[in-house]
C-alpha positions in Angstrom: -36.9 48.1 -20.7 -35.1 44.6 -20.6 -36.6 42.4 -23.8 -35.3 39.3 -22.1 -36.7 37.5 -19.0 -33.6 36.7 -17.0 -33.3 35.1 -13.2 -33.8 37.6 -10.7 -30.2 37.1 -9.1 -28.9 38.2 -12.6 -27.8 41.9 -13.3 -27.9 44.3 -16.3 -25.3 47.0 -16.6 -23.9 48.7 -20.3 -20.2 46.8 -21.3 -18.8 50.3 -20.8 -20.0 49.9 -17.0 -18.1 46.8 -16.3 -15.4 47.5 -18.8 -11.7 48.8 -17.9 -9.8 51.3 -19.4 -7.9 50.5 -22.6 -4.1 51.3 -23.4 -3.4 53.7 -26.3 0.1 53.6 -27.8 2.0 55.0 -30.8 5.1 52.2 -31.9 6.5 54.3 -34.2 7.9 56.5 -31.1 10.2 53.1 -30.4 11.3 52.6 -34.6 13.7 49.8 -33.7 11.4 47.9 -31.4 9.5 45.1 -33.0 5.8 44.5 -32.1 3.3 41.4 -32.8 0.8 43.3 -34.6 -3.2 42.0 -34.9 -5.3 43.0 -37.5 -8.7 42.8 -38.1 -8.1 39.9 -40.8 -5.9 38.3 -38.4 -9.4 37.3 -36.4 -11.4 33.7 -37.6 -14.9 34.3 -37.6 -15.6 30.7 -37.2 -12.9 29.3 -34.5 -13.2 32.8 -32.8 -9.4 33.0 -32.8 -6.5 35.0 -33.7 -5.2 32.8 -36.5 -2.6 35.0 -38.2 -0.2 37.9 -36.7 2.4 39.9 -38.2 6.3 41.2 -36.6 6.6 44.7 -37.3 9.3 47.2 -36.0 8.3 50.5 -34.6 9.4 52.6 -37.9 6.8 50.9 -40.3 3.6 50.6 -38.0 0.7 51.0 -39.8 -1.4 53.7 -38.5 -4.2 51.8 -37.0 -1.7 50.1 -35.1 -2.7 51.9 -31.3 -4.3 49.7 -29.2 -2.2 47.6 -26.5 -3.3 44.3 -25.9 -2.9 42.2 -22.7 -3.7 38.5 -21.6 -7.5 37.9 -21.3 -8.3 41.3 -23.3 -11.9 40.7 -25.8 -11.3 42.2 -28.9 -14.5 42.8 -31.0 -14.0 43.9 -34.7 -15.6 47.2 -35.2 -15.5 46.6 -38.9 -18.3 45.0 -40.8 -19.0 43.9 -37.3 -22.1 41.1 -37.7 -19.2 38.8 -39.2 -18.5 38.2 -35.5 -14.7 38.6 -35.7 -14.2 38.4 -31.4 -11.4 36.5 -29.7 -9.5 36.3 -26.8 -6.1 37.6 -26.3 -3.8 34.8 -25.4 -0.7 35.1 -22.6 1.7 35.4 -25.3 -0.3 38.2 -27.3 0.5 39.4 -23.4 1.5 43.7 -24.5 1.3 43.6 -27.8 -0.7 46.0 -30.2 -3.8 45.6 -32.1 -5.9 47.4 -34.9 -7.7 50.2 -34.2 -10.4 48.5 -36.0 -11.4 46.3 -33.0 -12.9 47.4 -30.1 -10.9 46.4 -26.8 -12.9 45.0 -24.1 -10.8 44.7 -20.3 -13.3 43.1 -17.9 -13.4 44.6 -14.8 -12.8 41.7 -12.3 -15.2 43.3 -9.8 -18.0 42.2 -12.2 -17.2 40.1 -14.7 -15.1 37.0 -15.5 -13.2 37.8 -18.9 -14.1 34.4 -20.8 -17.7 34.6 -19.9 -16.9 38.4 -21.4 -15.9 36.7 -24.5 -18.3 34.3 -24.8 -21.2 37.0 -24.3 -20.2 38.7 -27.3 -20.8 36.1 -29.2 -24.6 35.9 -29.0 -27.3 36.7 -31.3 -28.6 39.3 -29.3 -25.1 41.6 -29.7 -25.2 40.8 -33.6 -29.1 42.1 -33.8 -27.8 45.0 -32.0 -24.6 46.0 -33.9 -26.2 45.2 -37.2 -29.1 48.1 -36.6 -26.2 50.9 -35.4 -23.4 49.6 -38.4 -22.9 53.0 -40.6 -22.1 52.6 -44.1 -22.7 50.6 -47.2 -19.2 49.3 -48.5 -17.7 49.4 -45.5 -20.2 49.1 -42.6 -18.7 49.6 -39.0 -20.0 50.9 -35.7 -18.1 53.0 -33.2 -16.5 51.3 -29.9 -19.2 53.5 -27.9 -22.0 51.8 -29.6 -20.2 48.4 -28.5 -19.9 49.9 -24.5 -23.7 51.1 -25.1 -25.0 47.6 -25.0 -26.7 45.9 -22.6 -24.8 43.0 -21.0 -26.6 40.2 -18.5 -24.9 38.7 -16.1 -25.1 36.1 -13.2 -22.5 36.4 -9.6 -19.2 35.7 -10.5 -18.7 32.0 -9.4 -21.9 31.1 -11.9 -20.3 33.3 -14.7 -17.2 30.9 -14.3 -19.5 27.9 -14.7 -21.1 29.2 -18.0 -17.9 29.8 -19.8 -16.4 26.6 -18.4 -19.4 24.9 -20.1 -18.9 26.7 -23.3 -15.1 25.7 -23.3 -15.6 22.6 -22.9 -18.1 22.4 -25.9 -15.9 24.3 -27.7 -12.9 22.8 -27.0 -14.1 19.5 -28.3 -15.2 21.4 -31.7 -11.4 21.9 -31.9 -10.5 18.5 -31.0 -12.2 17.4 -34.2 -11.1 20.1 -36.3 -7.5 19.3 -35.6 -8.6 15.4 -36.3 -9.8 16.2 -39.9 -7.4 18.3 -40.5 -4.8 15.4 -39.9 -7.5 13.0 -41.9 -7.4 15.1 -44.7 -3.6 15.4 -44.9 -3.5 11.7 -44.7 -5.8 11.0 -47.4 -3.9 13.8 -49.6 -0.4 11.9 -48.9 -2.0 8.4 -49.5 -3.9 9.2 -52.6 -0.4 10.7 -54.2 1.3 7.5 -52.9 -1.3 5.2 -54.9 -1.4 7.7 -57.9 1.8 6.7 -58.3 2.7 3.3 -56.6 0.0 1.4 -56.4 -0.8 -1.8 -54.1 1.3 -4.2 -55.7 4.8 -3.0 -54.5 6.0 -3.5 -58.1 8.8 -1.8 -59.8 8.3 1.7 -60.8 9.7 2.8 -63.8 9.7 6.7 -65.8 7.2 7.0 -68.3 5.5 10.1 -69.9 4.1 11.2 -66.7 6.7 10.5 -64.5 7.4 7.0 -62.3 4.7 4.8 -62.4 4.4 1.0 -61.6 5.4 -0.6 -64.3 2.7 -2.5 -65.6 0.4 1.1 -65.6 -0.7 2.3 -68.9 -0.9 6.0 -69.7 -3.9 6.7 -71.5 -5.7 10.2 -72.8 -9.5 10.7 -71.2 -10.7 10.7 -74.7 -9.7 6.7 -75.1 -11.2 6.3 -71.2 -14.4 7.5 -71.8 -17.6 7.0 -74.0 -18.4 10.7 -73.8 -16.8 14.3 -72.7 -19.4 17.0 -73.5 -18.9 20.7 -72.4 -21.8 22.9 -70.7 -23.9 24.9 -73.7 -22.2 28.4 -74.5 -24.7 29.9 -72.5 -25.8 31.3 -69.3 -28.2 29.4 -67.7 -31.6 30.8 -66.9 -32.5 30.2 -63.2 -35.5 29.9 -61.2 -36.5 30.0 -57.8 -37.6 26.4 -58.0 -37.3 23.5 -60.6 -34.5 21.3 -62.0 -31.4 21.8 -60.8 -28.4 23.4 -62.2 -24.3 22.6 -61.2 -22.2 25.9 -60.9 -18.6 26.0 -59.9 -19.8 26.5 -56.5 -20.9 23.0 -56.4 -17.8 21.2 -57.4 -15.4 21.4 -54.8 -12.4 19.1 -53.7 -13.5 15.8 -55.2 -17.2 16.2 -53.7 -20.7 17.9 -54.5 -21.8 20.3 -52.7 -25.4 20.8 -52.3 -25.2 24.6 -51.2 -25.9 27.0 -53.1 -29.0 25.2 -54.8 -29.5 26.5 -58.3 -32.7 26.0 -60.3 -33.7 25.9 -63.8 -37.1 25.2 -65.8 -37.8 21.8 -67.3 -37.4 23.7 -70.9 -34.2 25.2 -70.1 -33.2 22.1 -68.6 -34.0 19.7 -71.9 -32.3 22.2 -73.7 -29.4 22.2 -71.9 -28.8 18.3 -72.0 -29.4 17.8 -75.9 -26.2 16.6 -76.0 -26.0 14.4 -73.0 -28.2 14.0 -69.9 -26.2 13.7 -66.5 -26.6 10.5 -64.7 -25.2 9.5 -61.2 -21.7 8.4 -61.4 -20.7 10.7 -64.4 -17.7 12.6 -64.1 -18.6 17.1 -63.6 -15.3 19.0 -64.0 -14.5 22.5 -64.2 -12.0 23.9 -66.7 -12.6 27.5 -65.3 -13.0 29.5 -62.4 -11.6 27.2 -60.5 -9.4 25.1 -63.3 -9.5 20.8 -62.1 -12.1 21.1 -60.1 -14.1 17.2 -59.9 -16.7 14.9 -58.5 -19.4 12.7 -59.3 -22.9 13.1 -60.1 -24.8 12.4 -56.4 -27.5 9.7 -57.1 -31.3 11.0 -56.6 -30.9 14.1 -58.0 -31.9 15.5 -61.9 -29.1 18.7 -62.9 -28.0 20.3 -66.1 -24.7 22.1 -66.5 -24.2 25.4 -65.8 -21.5 27.0 -67.1 -17.3 26.3 -67.4 -18.7 22.6 -66.9 -17.6 19.6 -68.3 -19.5 15.8 -68.1 -17.5 12.5 -68.5 -19.0 9.5 -68.9 -16.3 6.9 -68.2 -15.6 3.7 -69.9 -16.6 1.5 -66.6 -14.6 -1.4 -68.1 -11.6 0.7 -68.5 -11.7 3.3 -65.7 -13.3 4.1 -62.6 -15.0 6.8 -62.0 -14.2 7.8 -59.2 -10.6 7.0 -59.3 -10.7 9.8 -62.1 -11.7 12.3 -59.8 -9.3 11.4 -57.3 -6.4 11.7 -60.4 -7.8 15.1 -61.2 -6.5 15.5 -57.8 -2.6 14.6 -58.6 1.0 16.2 -58.4 1.2 15.7 -62.0 -2.3 16.5 -63.1 -2.8 19.7 -61.3 0.4 21.0 -62.6 -0.5 19.9 -66.5 -3.5 21.7 -66.2 -2.2 25.1 -64.9 0.9 24.6 -67.6 -2.4 23.9 -70.4 -4.6 27.0 -68.8 -4.2 30.1 -71.3 -5.6 33.7 -70.1 -4.0 35.7 -67.4 -7.0 37.1 -65.6 -9.7 34.3 -66.3 -7.5 30.5 -66.4 -9.0 28.1 -68.0 -8.6 25.0 -70.3 -9.8 24.0 -73.5 -12.1 21.1 -74.5 -9.4 19.8 -76.3 -7.1 20.3 -73.4 -9.3 18.1 -71.2 -9.9 15.6 -73.9 -5.7 14.7 -74.4 -5.5 14.9 -70.5 -3.3 11.9 -69.6 -3.6 9.9 -67.4 -1.8 6.9 -65.0 -3.9 3.6 -65.8 -3.4 0.4 -63.9 -5.5 -2.5 -64.0 -9.6 -1.9 -63.7 -9.5 -4.3 -60.6 -6.5 -2.3 -58.8 -8.6 1.4 -60.1 -11.1 -0.4 -57.3 -9.3 -1.2 -54.9 -7.6 2.2 -55.2 -11.0 3.7 -55.2 -12.1 1.7 -52.0 -9.3 3.0 -49.7 -9.7 6.3 -50.9 -13.3 6.8 -50.2 -13.0 4.8 -46.7 -10.9 7.8 -46.1 -13.4 9.9 -47.6 -16.3 8.6 -44.9 -14.1 9.0 -42.2 -13.5 13.1 -43.4 -17.4 12.9 -43.5 -17.7 11.9 -40.0 -16.0 13.9 -38.9 -17.4 16.9 -40.7 -20.9 15.8 -39.5 -19.7 15.6 -35.8 -18.1 19.0 -36.1 -21.3 20.2 -37.4 -23.1 19.2 -34.6 -20.8 19.9 -32.0 -21.3 23.5 -33.2 -24.8 23.6 -33.1 -25.0 22.4 -29.9 -22.2 25.1 -28.9 -24.7 27.3 -30.2 -27.9 26.3 -28.8 -25.8 26.6 -25.3 -24.8 29.8 -25.8 -27.8 31.2 -26.0 -29.4 29.4 -23.2 -27.0 29.6 -20.7 -25.9 33.6 -21.5 -30.0 34.4 -20.7 -30.2 32.7 -18.0 -32.7 29.9 -19.1 -30.7 27.0 -18.3 -29.4 27.0 -14.8 -26.1 26.3 -13.0 -24.3 25.5 -10.5 -20.8 27.3 -9.5 -17.8 25.2 -10.3 -15.3 24.4 -7.5 -12.2 26.7 -8.7 -10.0 23.8 -9.8 -12.4 23.4 -13.1 -12.3 27.2 -13.5 
């Protein structure tokens, strides 16, 4: 019994009834031929695309390299299937080989438009069905027959093409913004590196103990430029379901405070963990282990304590701009210096004494402010793009669920737009 109320002209079939047979091969029979191999790890569950392939000689083919893929086939990872590693095969991979960790679905053109099939496999209903069918704890998986046994809802082919075109348009908009975001991040990284080694005054540079920097800049240690440098308590914070936030390393990434996941402690634990210094807005959070060198500012309107492996730095505002310091931690010089100082093989870490003695380039405070403002403008653009991508992604998933169950009516497109 179908639990979804579909429009009367839609049909319901098993996936196995509307897909053609797959093609098997053994590349080891052609030992000197090179083929392109798609493994499960090469499919992104964010972009739903193949992001990595390998060129392999037939004689070196892994045992799982057995399925031929053609342009417009859809591959669905049956290993950990709820991760949604789904992709549409592009023309450049026509005739290549994928892992048996995928179910290969080849749309029968009498019933299905291939892009419609691809999008259908992304809906929550399919995810819920395969989750209920997967077997195994450490290596959960389903069989191909489990997937082919699932229902697919579909309207006539012209309407399928309209639905696919609509979803692909939204998907392309997200991809465009994603490329813009990647370029903006690259631009900021290059600009940051330039500003932290050349400044904005167009003055000559000279070789100093940390490398070439503008002639008027000084070199100073963190302990000379900070009012306070405090390590976290050397104990695991006692967490609670609610209360006052405590910061873990996962909350400090790429120069920004990451709000999720959130961790909490009790009032008593907070008091204990902030005896030496209570964090306040604008203080610098710094990770000295797992990983080393991540930093961000304490955001406004938040009360928090430090988890393990974190330090708190309170800059002297007359000497050191706090945002400038956060950016400096990501400079080539400081990153390489921290790596060279880090001890430990399995868990590299910096000692507190190492952090205090770290040397940083120090322009006049007014130039620090100007450099900080330039980089903050880059961050605002990056954050705006991230927000736009998140909203587009929400729209995509909302439209996906609505269109694939006929809750939004569509009119067939002309072939020009398909």
